[in-house]
N, C-alpha and C positions, 0 to 999 in steps of 0.2 A: 749731637742731636745739633742745630743748630739753632743756636736765640738770636732773638729779636738787638739785643745789644752787638750781637755778632755783625747785623747789615745795620743797623739805625744807631751812629752815635748821638745824634744832638735832641733834644726834645724840647720842642714850644708848648712851655704852659699860657696858658688863655687866660688873663685874670682881667677883672672890674679893680674892687679897692678888696679883694680878699686875702686873705694872711696866707702866702704859697709856702713859706719856710720848711715846713714840715713834708710836703710831696718835696721839695726840691731837694732836701738832704736825702731826701728813699732813694731819688732816682739820681742823686749823684755818687748815694753808694752802693749801686750798683751800677755804678762807669759809663755812666750819662754822664755827656756835656747839657745841664741845663736852663736857654731863657726863661724869664717870664714877661710876656707879651702885653701892658698895657698900652690902652690908646689912650693918645694925649689929645690934652680938649683942644679944640682949634675953634677961634671964633666961628666959625663958618658951620657947625657944628650945636652952634647952642641950642637949637631947636630940635634937633633927633632926638629921639627917644634911645630910652634903655638897650632897645633891640636893633636899633638901628646902631647905634655906637656897640655892640656887642657884633654885628653883621663888619663892620669896616675890622673890625679885630681878627677877624674867621680872615678875612679878605689879606687883612696885613702877615699873618700866617705863612698863607697857602701862595704868599708870593715870596715869600722867603726859600724859600722852597725850589721853587719851580727858576728862581735868578741862581743858587745854589748845586742845583742839578746832581743834587745827592738827595736823599730820602732819609724822611724826619720822623718824629714822632707831632703828632699833635692834643695835644692833651686843654682840656679846660682845668679850672684852677680846683673844682668840687670834683675830681679822678680819684680815684680808691685803688691805691695798690694791692 
């Protein structure tokens, strides 16, 4: 039986201010490389809504997938295993 971790090696967790340590630990325990993506505040973003900042974070994650040319799992910080 083919498992997710047989084809996907890295997980990108999209987070704002959430504590992701428990989620990261669970992914690492399952054999995944885990990276947390948090939107870096830029002066030009000061008037952006939280929703806009969230979309920028999603965009950053997808850019990483495209640039790496490898499958990755993208999930939100409140994802439950």
